C-alpha angles and dihedrals in degrees: 000000000000128000125314144158131235120220127171089357096303130105118233092227091055087058092050092254115138122198106226100201144349114298122232121260105230118189122211129257118246115245106237141157120218127198138168133231119212111253094017124105120238132001130298119221137207118201118211093202089240138102135219126243119274131220117240115196130196121183106209142170135195141187115244146063134267092302091061090045090054091049091054092046091050091054097047103035094035093065111101123224126336115343132185111271116198129170136183092242094074106022120193095037138075143185129223101236144165132201108223098178160180101182114205101199113191112223111220110195089319087281103082137030133204125195141168111224114208112195121192105220134186111245098247116098099204123210119231087219089059089059092058111098120244110214116209111191108202120229105233092204093073132068092212120037116199137181140153127249118193121214103206095196136071098247132074114255127217104217135200116233131197115195112196121194137188092241098280115125100208117139116273130193127200117197127191116179107311094338128086145164131196129212120210091203140009109202097196093308141348131200119221114197108195093187094053092032090227137134120202148144112221105313095338122102118230101175089121089065093061130095115195112208088171120343144293110309122260126200103227122203111282126009121003122192111222120193134176117203117188138176082242108357087208085083090071116073102176144358116208118194128191097194099194097211116196144175138183 
C-alpha cells in the first residue's frame, strides 16, 4: 500500500495523494524568557515549562487535473481547528495539527499535481495507548481506594477522568500525587478534563459542583498514586482515566 498520512479522519491515499518521501521529524522550541542583570555576564533564562508549535511537512503528488486539486484542497482546508494527524512513518502516535494554507499546487501538464503540505502542529506527540481508557473499579468495602498509574514518558500528562456513581450524591475526592479535586455531587457520572480545566456531563457544565483544594490533577512522569476518598466511597462505582501520554 505504501506510506500515507491520515488527517481529519481521511487517508491521503484514499484522496489520490501520494507521499513522495519520508517527512522530517521536527522537535519544538522551548518557550523561554531571557533577561540580563547589570554587572553579570551572560543572560539568565526563565523556562515556562511549555513548547511552541512545530511545522510538519509532506511532499506529495497526485494524478489528475484542477478538479482533483480542488477536491484535495477542500478536504485539507475545509477541516476546522486542530485535527488528529497520523502517518505510517511513526505508527502508534499522532499530532494535533491544522493546515492553514495557502496550498501552492504545481500543475504538471494538466495531468498531475505536486504540492508541499505544511501542517501547523501542537508540540505534543500523543501516544495511541494514552487514549485507551483505564477502568478502575472501586472496592466498596474500603473508605479510601488507592492504586498506582505509571506515566512511561518524560512529560506530565493532562488526563480526562470519568467518575461514575451509583446514584448517590455524596462528596467525592480524587487525589493524584499532591493534587486533588473534590466533587460535591456525581449525578450518574461526570467528566473532568484536566487539559481544558472543565467539568461536564454531556453538554451540561458542572464546574459549580467542584471544590479545588489544589488544582486539576497532572500525571507526572513515573509512578502516580491515585486515590478516591468518598463519604462513603460506596457511592463511586468506577473511575475511568484517559491518561493522554505524550512525548516529543
